[in-house]
Every structure is written in C-alpha cells, then in structure tokens.
C-alpha positions, 0 to 999 in steps of 0.5 A: 850570495850563495852558500860558500863552499868550503874547500881543502887548502891548496899546498901552496902558501900565499905570499903578501907583503906589507910596508914599513909601517911598524903598526902592520908588523906589529899587529902581525907579530902580535896576532899572526892570523889573517883573512885574505879577502880577494874582491872582485872588480865591482868592489873597487870603490869599497876598496878605494874607500878603505884607502885613506882610513886607519884604525889607529888613534890618534893618526900618526903625525906622518899620516895625518894629512892623508889619512883619517881615523875610522873605528868601523872601516867595514861600515865606512867602506859599505862592507859587511863583516862576516866571522872567520871560522878558523881565525880571529880576523873577520871575512868580507861577506861581499868578497866571493873568495876568502882565505883564512890563514896563519903567518908561518914567516915574516921576513925583510924584503927589498934591497934595504928591508923597507918592507915584510914579505908574509908567508902564510898557510891557508887554513880554510878557503871560502868560495861563493858557489857562483864561482865554483865549477859545479861538482868540484872544488875548483874556481871557475876562472870565467866566472870570477875575476879578481880586482887588480891595482895596476898603477894606482888604477883599478881593473878587472881581467880582460877576456880570456885568451886561452888556458894552460894544458894542466887546467882543470876547469872547462874552457871559458866562454872567450877562449879561442 
C-alpha cells in the first residue's frame, strides 16, 4: 500500500448510528474518539469475519448463541492494526480511506430511541495515494469503491453512470 495522503478534513461531519447495545454507547461516552475505517469491496470477508466477535468477556447472556469473545479482533479477521495520529483507537491498515474523528454529539434515534445517532468531527483523513487524484486532495471515485452492506449482502459500486455538475474529479472510465 502506498503512503497515505493526509488531507484537511472536510467541513461536513459524518453521522453514524449504533444499536441499543449499552456497551457501544458506554465506550463512546467514556472515550469519545473513533476511527472510521472505510473498507473496499475486497475486504468483505474480513468484515464478515468480525461480525460474530465481541471484545466483551464474558459474552453477555443474550449474545452467547451468536457471538464469541475475541481479544484480538484484528488478527482474527486477518486485518492489521495501525496507530492513529490524533485519536487513541487504531486504524485498519488495509482500508484505503480512514477518518480519525471525535464524537461531538450522541442523541437517541428512531421513534422509540432504540439506537444512537453519533455526530463526529473529522480531525484527520488518510487516503492511500492509489485513490487520490494526483496533485489534489480529492478521492478519485473511479479508483475507489466503498463496501456496501445491502440487506445483509455485501456489494461494491456498480459502474459509474455519470457525475454531478459540481464534481471536482475527472470523469470516470465508465461515464457516458
């Protein structure tokens, strides 16, 4: 993997959500730092290998039929831990895009508040040189595709159909 480009964070703040698991919310309350590792489609098997793992020992009673304790989830999934530069949690070296961030707000989501919406401020963006438009800080959408989890199935992006009039990246190979 080539040396990542460090870019100025965008003004936008990503939003995420977490389920009703109290451990997730407790972790973010106690340590409001995170890394958003954005895997590409080629990492779907590693992401799926993480799915049944928990770092909680003992595994909560309600999870025991489905999940198992794993103290080193990176190794179990065949991934490499890489130190972050501005936050405590590690980055996933195999992810060509990584966002180091801090939690700015957590609020209940859904009609019954059963999940949390997490608003983050991105402190540092790491983008592998292979996915950056040369001479810019822009991700080349024809060079990188996100892993998409769609109704419990993993997908990459379909071929590009076109681009928006405000796009600052060159036209992809598949644009018409």
